[in-house]
C-alpha positions in Angstrom: -21.6 2.7 139.2 -21.8 1.7 142.6 -24.6 0.9 144.6 -24.6 3.4 147.4 -28.3 3.3 149.3 -31.7 1.1 148.9 -34.5 3.2 150.1 -37.5 0.9 151.2 -41.2 1.6 151.8 -42.3 0.4 155.0 -44.3 -2.5 153.7 -41.0 -3.7 151.8 -38.8 -3.0 154.5 -41.3 -5.7 156.6 -41.5 -8.4 154.1 -37.5 -8.0 153.4 -37.1 -8.2 157.2 -39.7 -11.2 157.6 -37.7 -13.2 154.1 -34.1 -12.3 156.5 -35.4 -13.6 159.8 -36.8 -16.6 157.8 -33.7 -17.6 155.9 -31.3 -16.5 158.7 -33.8 -18.5 161.4 -34.1 -15.3 164.0 -37.0 -14.4 165.9 -36.4 -10.8 164.9 -33.7 -8.6 162.6 -32.9 -5.1 163.2 -32.5 -2.1 160.7 -28.3 -2.6 161.3 -28.1 -5.8 160.4 -30.3 -5.8 157.5 -28.0 -3.3 156.3 -24.9 -4.6 157.5 -26.4 -7.9 155.3 -27.4 -5.9 152.1 -24.0 -4.3 152.7 -25.5 -0.9 151.8 -27.6 1.5 154.2 -31.0 1.5 154.2 -33.4 4.0 154.6 -37.8 3.9 154.3 -39.6 6.7 153.0 -42.7 7.4 152.2 -42.4 8.3 148.4 -39.9 7.0 145.5 -39.7 3.8 147.9 -38.2 -0.1 146.3 -34.9 1.8 145.2 -30.9 1.3 144.6 -29.2 4.7 144.3 -26.2 3.8 142.4 -23.4 6.6 141.5 -21.2 7.3 139.0 -18.7 9.5 139.6 -17.0 10.4 135.5 -14.5 10.8 134.2 -12.7 7.7 135.0 -9.8 6.9 134.2 -8.2 9.5 134.9 -7.7 12.1 131.9 -4.2 13.0 132.6 -2.8 9.1 133.7 -5.5 7.4 132.8 -5.3 4.9 135.9 -8.9 4.2 136.7 -10.0 5.4 140.3 -9.0 3.3 143.4 -12.3 3.1 146.7 -14.6 4.5 144.9 -17.4 5.2 147.6 -14.5 7.3 149.5 -13.5 8.7 146.1 -17.3 9.6 145.8 -17.6 11.3 149.5 -14.7 13.8 149.2 -16.1 14.9 145.9 -19.4 15.4 147.7 -18.5 17.0 150.9 -15.5 19.2 149.1 -17.4 21.6 147.0 -14.7 22.1 144.4 -16.0 20.1 141.9 -12.7 18.4 141.2 -11.4 14.1 141.4 -8.3 13.5 142.7 -6.7 10.6 141.1 -4.5 7.7 143.0 -1.7 9.5 141.5 -2.9 12.9 142.8 -3.7 14.7 139.9 -7.0 16.9 140.2 -9.4 17.7 137.5 -12.8 18.7 136.6 -15.5 15.9 137.6 -19.1 14.7 137.6 -21.3 12.7 140.2 -24.5 11.1 138.5 -27.6 9.3 140.5 -28.8 6.8 139.1 -32.8 5.0 140.2 -32.7 0.8 140.0 -36.5 -0.5 140.8 -35.4 -3.0 142.6 -39.0 -4.9 141.8 -39.5 -3.9 138.6 -40.5 -7.7 136.5 -39.7 -7.9 133.0 -42.6 -9.0 130.8 -41.6 -12.1 129.9 -39.9 -14.6 131.8 -36.2 -13.9 130.8 -34.9 -10.5 129.7 -33.9 -10.9 125.6 -29.7 -10.0 125.6 -29.1 -8.4 122.3 -25.5 -7.5 123.9 -23.3 -10.6 125.4 -20.2 -8.3 125.3 -18.9 -5.3 126.3 -18.0 -3.2 122.7 -15.7 -0.8 124.6 -13.2 -3.7 126.9 -14.8 -6.8 125.3 -15.6 -8.2 129.0 -18.6 -10.1 128.9 -19.6 -8.4 132.6 -22.6 -6.7 131.0 -25.4 -5.7 133.6 -29.2 -5.4 132.2 -31.9 -2.6 134.0 -34.0 -3.4 131.3 -34.0 -5.3 127.9 -32.0 -2.3 126.0 -30.7 -0.5 129.2 -27.4 -2.0 130.3 -23.2 -1.4 131.2 -20.8 -3.1 131.6 -19.3 -4.2 135.4 -15.7 -4.2 134.0 -16.0 -0.3 132.4 -17.3 2.5 131.9 -19.1 2.0 129.2 -23.0 2.1 129.0 -26.0 2.2 126.6 -26.7 6.3 127.4 -28.4 5.9 130.5 -29.5 9.5 131.7 -29.1 10.7 135.2 -32.1 11.6 136.6 -30.2 14.3 138.8 -26.8 15.4 139.3 -25.2 16.8 142.4 -24.4 20.2 141.6 -21.8 23.1 143.8 -23.4 25.7 145.7 -22.6 28.2 143.2 -24.4 27.0 140.0 
């Protein structure tokens, strides 16, 4: 799962630009400078804003050779533009895949000062890189394990 875009309201965009300009010591920060600083594309909208768009291509690893997908952004772009709904692994195998899209509210604040973290070790890979989105919503940064998050929508082919 990787972040691909930040969607901001005009007010949030203005606030972030002013804070970044203050931190960097600039008079003003351009849209391009903000996108470069975040290393993500930034869009400004009136509705459904203050989100980070996360995408996940599954299955990952390849079910044929069991190698993890590399160059995920390029692989996802190819998958979206191809229309065949086929994923190509680093070894060249093609298999049916699915692109899941999640939306993470970037300004959500926990009710308490600190989130209770019931899972500290990934149950699949035993890694300690667990990312929490809410108290019971989490995923592992080292493997594809998550706590049962459901995507808001899935990109489907035109023929579906």
